[in-house]
C-alpha beads as a LAMMPS data file, in Angstrom:
LAMMPS data file: protein, C-alpha beads

340 atoms
339 bonds

1 atom types
1 bond types

-500.0 500.0 xlo xhi
-500.0 500.0 ylo yhi
-500.0 500.0 zlo zhi

Masses

1 110.0

Atoms # bond

1 1 1 -13.780 -14.081 13.070
2 1 1 -12.166 -13.784 16.630
3 1 1 -8.582 -13.555 15.348
4 1 1 -6.566 -12.195 12.345
5 1 1 -3.369 -12.608 11.226
6 1 1 -1.447 -9.747 9.914
7 1 1 1.628 -9.796 7.307
8 1 1 3.450 -6.315 7.596
9 1 1 1.311 -4.575 9.448
10 1 1 3.801 -2.336 11.310
11 1 1 3.514 -0.863 7.079
12 1 1 1.223 2.329 6.444
13 1 1 -2.399 0.782 5.151
14 1 1 -1.473 -2.223 7.758
15 1 1 -0.979 -0.212 10.135
16 1 1 -4.534 1.501 9.962
17 1 1 -6.230 -2.263 9.217
18 1 1 -4.929 -2.755 12.676
19 1 1 -5.783 0.513 14.151
20 1 1 -9.149 0.638 12.598
21 1 1 -9.974 -2.432 12.820
22 1 1 -9.218 -3.303 17.274
23 1 1 -11.146 0.735 16.888
24 1 1 -14.397 -0.962 15.423
25 1 1 -14.084 -4.737 16.716
26 1 1 -14.125 -4.862 20.325
27 1 1 -14.516 -9.043 19.545
28 1 1 -11.353 -9.331 17.870
29 1 1 -7.985 -9.733 18.427
30 1 1 -4.882 -9.547 16.137
31 1 1 -1.164 -11.166 15.249
32 1 1 1.081 -8.789 13.732
33 1 1 3.721 -10.205 12.409
34 1 1 6.282 -8.318 10.847
35 1 1 9.719 -8.058 9.574
36 1 1 10.558 -4.022 10.136
37 1 1 12.645 -3.277 6.840
38 1 1 13.097 0.233 6.449
39 1 1 8.894 0.841 5.427
40 1 1 7.992 -0.872 8.468
41 1 1 7.183 1.896 11.626
42 1 1 7.276 0.870 15.113
43 1 1 5.569 3.938 15.840
44 1 1 2.838 3.102 13.119
45 1 1 0.846 0.703 16.198
46 1 1 2.160 2.818 19.049
47 1 1 -1.197 3.286 20.135
48 1 1 -2.655 0.186 20.576
49 1 1 0.954 -1.980 21.992
50 1 1 -1.537 -1.860 25.203
51 1 1 -3.816 -2.774 24.121
52 1 1 -4.836 -7.117 25.048
53 1 1 -6.626 -7.680 21.926
54 1 1 -2.597 -6.975 19.749
55 1 1 0.301 -9.210 19.735
56 1 1 3.446 -7.990 17.886
57 1 1 5.753 -11.278 16.260
58 1 1 9.175 -9.821 14.499
59 1 1 9.836 -12.155 11.764
60 1 1 9.863 -12.498 7.800
61 1 1 7.144 -13.626 6.112
62 1 1 9.461 -15.955 3.715
63 1 1 10.158 -18.166 7.214
64 1 1 8.138 -20.823 8.062
65 1 1 9.126 -20.788 11.289
66 1 1 8.692 -17.736 12.020
67 1 1 4.632 -17.788 10.171
68 1 1 4.352 -21.240 12.726
69 1 1 4.904 -19.244 15.506
70 1 1 3.348 -16.184 14.980
71 1 1 0.090 -18.229 13.645
72 1 1 0.457 -20.052 17.528
73 1 1 -2.649 -22.349 18.378
74 1 1 -4.334 -21.037 15.289
75 1 1 -6.007 -17.780 13.831
76 1 1 -9.388 -17.313 11.492
77 1 1 -8.081 -15.334 8.422
78 1 1 -5.092 -13.898 7.372
79 1 1 -4.562 -10.764 5.880
80 1 1 -1.265 -10.105 3.514
81 1 1 0.132 -6.994 3.601
82 1 1 3.686 -7.816 4.021
83 1 1 5.568 -6.819 0.643
84 1 1 8.089 -4.281 -1.175
85 1 1 6.057 -1.715 -2.914
86 1 1 7.466 1.049 -5.000
87 1 1 7.187 1.416 -8.370
88 1 1 10.926 3.201 -7.995
89 1 1 12.588 0.713 -5.751
90 1 1 11.893 -2.748 -7.578
91 1 1 13.142 -0.757 -10.938
92 1 1 17.198 -0.575 -8.567
93 1 1 15.992 -3.685 -6.898
94 1 1 14.235 -6.377 -8.733
95 1 1 14.847 -9.563 -6.485
96 1 1 13.715 -7.765 -3.217
97 1 1 10.287 -7.721 -5.315
98 1 1 10.578 -11.493 -6.255
99 1 1 11.462 -12.908 -2.976
100 1 1 8.606 -10.590 -0.417
101 1 1 5.643 -10.267 -3.114
102 1 1 6.388 -14.090 -4.581
103 1 1 7.516 -15.756 -2.550
104 1 1 6.481 -14.337 1.009
105 1 1 3.283 -14.736 -0.794
106 1 1 3.480 -18.467 -1.586
107 1 1 5.168 -19.002 2.126
108 1 1 2.108 -17.302 4.053
109 1 1 -0.363 -19.050 1.658
110 1 1 1.365 -22.517 2.120
111 1 1 0.398 -22.278 5.935
112 1 1 -3.203 -21.521 5.790
113 1 1 -3.931 -24.278 3.370
114 1 1 -2.086 -27.175 5.532
115 1 1 -3.324 -25.338 8.664
116 1 1 -6.950 -24.809 7.265
117 1 1 -7.149 -21.212 7.609
118 1 1 -10.822 -19.869 7.464
119 1 1 -9.750 -17.145 5.054
120 1 1 -6.680 -15.673 2.966
121 1 1 -7.009 -12.109 1.705
122 1 1 -4.071 -11.012 -0.442
123 1 1 -3.426 -7.070 -0.449
124 1 1 -3.089 -6.243 -4.060
125 1 1 -2.372 -3.371 -6.218
126 1 1 -4.443 -1.393 -9.711
127 1 1 -1.002 -1.630 -11.203
128 1 1 -1.404 -5.132 -12.372
129 1 1 -3.796 -4.257 -15.192
130 1 1 -1.362 -2.008 -16.683
131 1 1 -1.480 1.164 -18.587
132 1 1 -4.899 1.654 -19.863
133 1 1 -5.810 4.576 -21.947
134 1 1 -9.511 5.109 -21.359
135 1 1 -12.230 3.007 -19.507
136 1 1 -12.039 1.260 -16.083
137 1 1 -10.215 -1.708 -14.709
138 1 1 -12.381 -4.559 -14.386
139 1 1 -11.940 -7.564 -11.815
140 1 1 -12.133 -9.782 -15.037
141 1 1 -9.784 -8.170 -17.366
142 1 1 -6.178 -9.722 -17.205
143 1 1 -3.485 -8.428 -16.015
144 1 1 -0.863 -6.754 -18.107
145 1 1 1.954 -5.033 -15.414
146 1 1 4.719 -2.977 -16.837
147 1 1 7.265 -2.948 -14.028
148 1 1 8.905 -5.161 -11.993
149 1 1 6.788 -4.217 -8.550
150 1 1 3.725 -4.632 -10.938
151 1 1 4.936 -8.232 -12.570
152 1 1 5.867 -9.570 -8.608
153 1 1 1.929 -8.915 -7.044
154 1 1 0.238 -10.060 -9.850
155 1 1 2.454 -12.965 -10.403
156 1 1 1.328 -13.101 -6.486
157 1 1 -2.245 -13.051 -6.813
158 1 1 -2.132 -16.034 -9.466
159 1 1 -0.169 -17.349 -7.484
160 1 1 -3.609 -16.869 -5.169
161 1 1 -6.158 -17.769 -6.710
162 1 1 -4.196 -20.755 -8.703
163 1 1 -4.567 -22.197 -4.533
164 1 1 -8.271 -21.736 -4.962
165 1 1 -8.646 -23.470 -8.171
166 1 1 -6.278 -26.074 -6.976
167 1 1 -6.709 -26.704 -3.339
168 1 1 -9.710 -24.895 -2.273
169 1 1 -7.855 -22.343 -0.529
170 1 1 -10.291 -19.937 0.725
171 1 1 -9.428 -16.828 -1.060
172 1 1 -9.749 -13.496 -0.815
173 1 1 -8.021 -10.080 -3.265
174 1 1 -8.637 -6.563 -3.343
175 1 1 -6.394 -4.216 -5.217
176 1 1 -6.762 -0.764 -3.874
177 1 1 -5.946 2.755 -6.054
178 1 1 -3.176 5.389 -5.395
179 1 1 -3.520 4.664 -1.274
180 1 1 -2.561 8.044 0.613
181 1 1 -2.692 9.121 4.102
182 1 1 -0.960 9.865 7.438
183 1 1 2.236 7.344 8.444
184 1 1 2.623 7.059 4.807
185 1 1 6.700 6.057 3.931
186 1 1 8.702 9.458 2.430
187 1 1 9.507 7.187 -0.501
188 1 1 6.093 7.609 -2.555
189 1 1 4.683 11.120 -3.917
190 1 1 2.829 13.348 -1.728
191 1 1 4.503 12.050 1.902
192 1 1 7.782 13.543 -0.300
193 1 1 6.419 16.229 -1.336
194 1 1 4.907 17.489 1.478
195 1 1 7.985 16.965 3.890
196 1 1 10.084 18.802 0.916
197 1 1 7.933 21.959 0.888
198 1 1 7.671 21.941 4.189
199 1 1 11.620 22.302 4.722
200 1 1 11.239 24.585 1.317
201 1 1 12.969 22.268 -0.769
202 1 1 11.752 21.591 -4.377
203 1 1 9.461 18.176 -5.608
204 1 1 11.224 16.130 -8.650
205 1 1 7.665 15.852 -11.456
206 1 1 8.470 13.015 -13.632
207 1 1 8.174 14.156 -17.001
208 1 1 5.443 15.871 -18.276
209 1 1 3.359 15.919 -14.722
210 1 1 0.007 14.460 -17.023
211 1 1 0.339 10.215 -15.770
212 1 1 -2.783 10.216 -14.147
213 1 1 -4.182 8.010 -11.316
214 1 1 -7.390 7.055 -8.837
215 1 1 -6.511 8.586 -5.393
216 1 1 -7.955 6.769 -2.449
217 1 1 -7.027 7.782 1.650
218 1 1 -6.130 5.120 3.508
219 1 1 -8.756 4.840 6.185
220 1 1 -10.688 3.938 3.149
221 1 1 -8.786 1.083 1.955
222 1 1 -8.688 -0.151 4.760
223 1 1 -11.816 -0.216 6.133
224 1 1 -12.308 -1.208 2.191
225 1 1 -10.353 -4.100 3.187
226 1 1 -11.621 -5.259 6.938
227 1 1 -15.415 -5.309 4.730
228 1 1 -14.268 -7.803 2.305
229 1 1 -12.111 -9.627 4.850
230 1 1 -15.622 -9.981 6.344
231 1 1 -18.329 -10.286 3.272
232 1 1 -16.389 -11.163 -0.190
233 1 1 -16.668 -14.569 -1.203
234 1 1 -13.992 -17.359 -1.660
235 1 1 -12.552 -16.848 -4.889
236 1 1 -12.710 -13.118 -5.696
237 1 1 -11.567 -9.924 -7.120
238 1 1 -12.517 -6.773 -5.538
239 1 1 -11.624 -3.081 -6.616
240 1 1 -10.830 -0.884 -4.012
241 1 1 -10.195 3.295 -5.574
242 1 1 -11.235 6.463 -4.779
243 1 1 -13.102 8.025 -8.333
244 1 1 -10.246 10.849 -7.763
245 1 1 -8.897 10.170 -10.604
246 1 1 -6.232 13.427 -10.891
247 1 1 -2.767 13.664 -12.866
248 1 1 0.460 14.021 -10.770
249 1 1 0.675 17.913 -11.734
250 1 1 -2.840 18.331 -10.301
251 1 1 -2.434 17.184 -6.643
252 1 1 1.207 18.436 -6.750
253 1 1 -0.915 22.161 -7.192
254 1 1 -3.120 21.124 -4.380
255 1 1 0.096 20.279 -2.023
256 1 1 2.421 23.391 -3.109
257 1 1 -0.855 25.934 -2.112
258 1 1 -1.997 23.557 1.359
259 1 1 2.058 24.285 2.544
260 1 1 2.030 27.567 1.281
261 1 1 5.225 27.801 -1.630
262 1 1 4.461 28.258 -4.652
263 1 1 5.018 26.349 -8.241
264 1 1 7.404 28.736 -10.244
265 1 1 10.056 27.772 -7.709
266 1 1 9.291 24.676 -5.624
267 1 1 8.771 22.390 -8.950
268 1 1 10.580 20.653 -10.867
269 1 1 10.592 18.681 -13.301
270 1 1 12.406 16.161 -14.246
271 1 1 13.995 12.896 -16.431
272 1 1 10.579 10.891 -16.145
273 1 1 10.612 6.803 -14.283
274 1 1 11.728 3.683 -17.787
275 1 1 8.639 2.049 -17.651
276 1 1 5.816 5.435 -16.530
277 1 1 2.358 4.070 -16.523
278 1 1 0.559 6.634 -17.988
279 1 1 -2.920 6.049 -16.269
280 1 1 -5.168 3.612 -13.841
281 1 1 -8.804 3.493 -13.080
282 1 1 -11.048 1.306 -11.160
283 1 1 -14.318 0.111 -11.612
284 1 1 -15.483 -0.140 -7.902
285 1 1 -18.902 -1.724 -8.904
286 1 1 -18.095 -4.807 -7.640
287 1 1 -17.225 -3.303 -3.905
288 1 1 -19.929 -1.290 -4.001
289 1 1 -22.585 -4.186 -4.217
290 1 1 -20.761 -5.679 -1.469
291 1 1 -21.673 -2.327 0.763
292 1 1 -18.105 -0.432 0.910
293 1 1 -17.523 2.839 -0.865
294 1 1 -14.919 5.313 0.317
295 1 1 -16.019 8.006 3.518
296 1 1 -13.480 10.799 2.798
297 1 1 -13.190 12.903 -0.403
298 1 1 -10.004 13.813 -1.329
299 1 1 -10.496 17.804 -1.286
300 1 1 -10.470 16.408 2.847
301 1 1 -8.466 14.152 3.303
302 1 1 -5.301 15.666 0.398
303 1 1 -5.788 19.239 3.614
304 1 1 -5.733 16.161 6.852
305 1 1 -2.753 14.414 5.187
306 1 1 -0.846 17.707 5.439
307 1 1 -1.751 19.090 8.675
308 1 1 -1.030 15.368 10.087
309 1 1 2.767 15.855 8.521
310 1 1 3.029 19.319 9.774
311 1 1 1.746 18.917 13.644
312 1 1 4.064 14.896 13.808
313 1 1 7.816 16.297 12.543
314 1 1 9.283 14.052 15.107
315 1 1 7.508 10.962 12.854
316 1 1 8.678 11.907 9.765
317 1 1 12.262 13.995 10.487
318 1 1 14.103 11.114 11.352
319 1 1 13.729 9.299 8.805
320 1 1 14.650 12.235 6.370
321 1 1 17.991 10.902 7.540
322 1 1 18.287 7.897 7.344
323 1 1 18.306 4.949 5.243
324 1 1 15.650 7.674 3.175
325 1 1 18.630 9.913 2.405
326 1 1 20.767 7.306 0.905
327 1 1 17.666 6.389 -1.815
328 1 1 17.324 9.980 -2.124
329 1 1 19.966 10.204 -3.749
330 1 1 20.739 7.591 -5.285
331 1 1 16.740 8.005 -7.529
332 1 1 17.266 10.927 -8.050
333 1 1 20.453 13.198 -7.543
334 1 1 20.766 12.789 -11.985
335 1 1 18.005 13.421 -12.706
336 1 1 18.106 17.042 -11.272
337 1 1 22.184 17.682 -13.154
338 1 1 19.681 16.613 -16.438
339 1 1 16.943 18.608 -15.279
340 1 1 19.213 22.089 -13.979

Bonds

1 1 1 2
2 1 2 3
3 1 3 4
4 1 4 5
5 1 5 6
6 1 6 7
7 1 7 8
8 1 8 9
9 1 9 10
10 1 10 11
11 1 11 12
12 1 12 13
13 1 13 14
14 1 14 15
15 1 15 16
16 1 16 17
17 1 17 18
18 1 18 19
19 1 19 20
20 1 20 21
21 1 21 22
22 1 22 23
23 1 23 24
24 1 24 25
25 1 25 26
26 1 26 27
27 1 27 28
28 1 28 29
29 1 29 30
30 1 30 31
31 1 31 32
32 1 32 33
33 1 33 34
34 1 34 35
35 1 35 36
36 1 36 37
37 1 37 38
38 1 38 39
39 1 39 40
40 1 40 41
41 1 41 42
42 1 42 43
43 1 43 44
44 1 44 45
45 1 45 46
46 1 46 47
47 1 47 48
48 1 48 49
49 1 49 50
50 1 50 51
51 1 51 52
52 1 52 53
53 1 53 54
54 1 54 55
55 1 55 56
56 1 56 57
57 1 57 58
58 1 58 59
59 1 59 60
60 1 60 61
61 1 61 62
62 1 62 63
63 1 63 64
64 1 64 65
65 1 65 66
66 1 66 67
67 1 67 68
68 1 68 69
69 1 69 70
70 1 70 71
71 1 71 72
72 1 72 73
73 1 73 74
74 1 74 75
75 1 75 76
76 1 76 77
77 1 77 78
78 1 78 79
79 1 79 80
80 1 80 81
81 1 81 82
82 1 82 83
83 1 83 84
84 1 84 85
85 1 85 86
86 1 86 87
87 1 87 88
88 1 88 89
89 1 89 90
90 1 90 91
91 1 91 92
92 1 92 93
93 1 93 94
94 1 94 95
95 1 95 96
96 1 96 97
97 1 97 98
98 1 98 99
99 1 99 100
100 1 100 101
101 1 101 102
102 1 102 103
103 1 103 104
104 1 104 105
105 1 105 106
106 1 106 107
107 1 107 108
108 1 108 109
109 1 109 110
110 1 110 111
111 1 111 112
112 1 112 113
113 1 113 114
114 1 114 115
115 1 115 116
116 1 116 117
117 1 117 118
118 1 118 119
119 1 119 120
120 1 120 121
121 1 121 122
122 1 122 123
123 1 123 124
124 1 124 125
125 1 125 126
126 1 126 127
127 1 127 128
128 1 128 129
129 1 129 130
130 1 130 131
131 1 131 132
132 1 132 133
133 1 133 134
134 1 134 135
135 1 135 136
136 1 136 137
137 1 137 138
138 1 138 139
139 1 139 140
140 1 140 141
141 1 141 142
142 1 142 143
143 1 143 144
144 1 144 145
145 1 145 146
146 1 146 147
147 1 147 148
148 1 148 149
149 1 149 150
150 1 150 151
151 1 151 152
152 1 152 153
153 1 153 154
154 1 154 155
155 1 155 156
156 1 156 157
157 1 157 158
158 1 158 159
159 1 159 160
160 1 160 161
161 1 161 162
162 1 162 163
163 1 163 164
164 1 164 165
165 1 165 166
166 1 166 167
167 1 167 168
168 1 168 169
169 1 169 170
170 1 170 171
171 1 171 172
172 1 172 173
173 1 173 174
174 1 174 175
175 1 175 176
176 1 176 177
177 1 177 178
178 1 178 179
179 1 179 180
180 1 180 181
181 1 181 182
182 1 182 183
183 1 183 184
184 1 184 185
185 1 185 186
186 1 186 187
187 1 187 188
188 1 188 189
189 1 189 190
190 1 190 191
191 1 191 192
192 1 192 193
193 1 193 194
194 1 194 195
195 1 195 196
196 1 196 197
197 1 197 198
198 1 198 199
199 1 199 200
200 1 200 201
201 1 201 202
202 1 202 203
203 1 203 204
204 1 204 205
205 1 205 206
206 1 206 207
207 1 207 208
208 1 208 209
209 1 209 210
210 1 210 211
211 1 211 212
212 1 212 213
213 1 213 214
214 1 214 215
215 1 215 216
216 1 216 217
217 1 217 218
218 1 218 219
219 1 219 220
220 1 220 221
221 1 221 222
222 1 222 223
223 1 223 224
224 1 224 225
225 1 225 226
226 1 226 227
227 1 227 228
228 1 228 229
229 1 229 230
230 1 230 231
231 1 231 232
232 1 232 233
233 1 233 234
234 1 234 235
235 1 235 236
236 1 236 237
237 1 237 238
238 1 238 239
239 1 239 240
240 1 240 241
241 1 241 242
242 1 242 243
243 1 243 244
244 1 244 245
245 1 245 246
246 1 246 247
247 1 247 248
248 1 248 249
249 1 249 250
250 1 250 251
251 1 251 252
252 1 252 253
253 1 253 254
254 1 254 255
255 1 255 256
256 1 256 257
257 1 257 258
258 1 258 259
259 1 259 260
260 1 260 261
261 1 261 262
262 1 262 263
263 1 263 264
264 1 264 265
265 1 265 266
266 1 266 267
267 1 267 268
268 1 268 269
269 1 269 270
270 1 270 271
271 1 271 272
272 1 272 273
273 1 273 274
274 1 274 275
275 1 275 276
276 1 276 277
277 1 277 278
278 1 278 279
279 1 279 280
280 1 280 281
281 1 281 282
282 1 282 283
283 1 283 284
284 1 284 285
285 1 285 286
286 1 286 287
287 1 287 288
288 1 288 289
289 1 289 290
290 1 290 291
291 1 291 292
292 1 292 293
293 1 293 294
294 1 294 295
295 1 295 296
296 1 296 297
297 1 297 298
298 1 298 299
299 1 299 300
300 1 300 301
301 1 301 302
302 1 302 303
303 1 303 304
304 1 304 305
305 1 305 306
306 1 306 307
307 1 307 308
308 1 308 309
309 1 309 310
310 1 310 311
311 1 311 312
312 1 312 313
313 1 313 314
314 1 314 315
315 1 315 316
316 1 316 317
317 1 317 318
318 1 318 319
319 1 319 320
320 1 320 321
321 1 321 322
322 1 322 323
323 1 323 324
324 1 324 325
325 1 325 326
326 1 326 327
327 1 327 328
328 1 328 329
329 1 329 330
330 1 330 331
331 1 331 332
332 1 332 333
333 1 333 334
334 1 334 335
335 1 335 336
336 1 336 337
337 1 337 338
338 1 338 339
339 1 339 340
């Protein structure tokens, strides 16, 4: 592959994919189509802006003319990171998730089908499997989404596979577990808690905090996507997980310690999220057979992430006073009051 279209490449995982791909594939050119929504940050791709192998196009994945402009004279593959991704926001505004995650996916699939693009990779999530009380989710398991977010991603996955079976469009799907690392927008647990703790503010734990998640460093996730794009079998799904099953409370304790705060004064249990899944767990044997595996331990990755936010206050500080502040108040104000 010589030229790849990346949609949503100013976001957290997409920007890491771009940086790693350009760093490790010197023959590659990447075209990044991004609408620059609240979670799309041009600073995430600042280090590649001057690279002649990188082209940025501001545009909406739902707009065919924007896609045509980005594709230009042709690309060999497309990787779709463009999505609304936060469960809490999907509960507040489900319609936005239907538009981007489903209709945007459809628009991109249509472009790939009509233009004969060699490979299309849909970046999905372990949340499509739904709550799993024990064992591990494998790629052949049925999807059982339980939030507006996971339902929109499951619908996109099914749509993607339908294009493979109906039209022969060469598609791939990756389903990643909870991802953490530098450049993550503040709404997610790890960056929210780190930045709150650095500001000597409390962190809100939903319910009892015993919900279990599998944690995967963003570099490992991005490398997994690239590996599947290059080596995966079309029409197949590949789980990408870190094999780090921890409760939210355990992750919180580690963050509190790393930031030099105390559990007693900085952790506050608040009303639980509606429909909150208790446990996700991925079986990644299929991806390992393909030759991929996570490299970064959770202990190392979490400490590196805390240090990055400590050293890059200029990246996250402006976000605290913008759109995020309004969202934070809408999401947590009543919960704080109820738990007082």
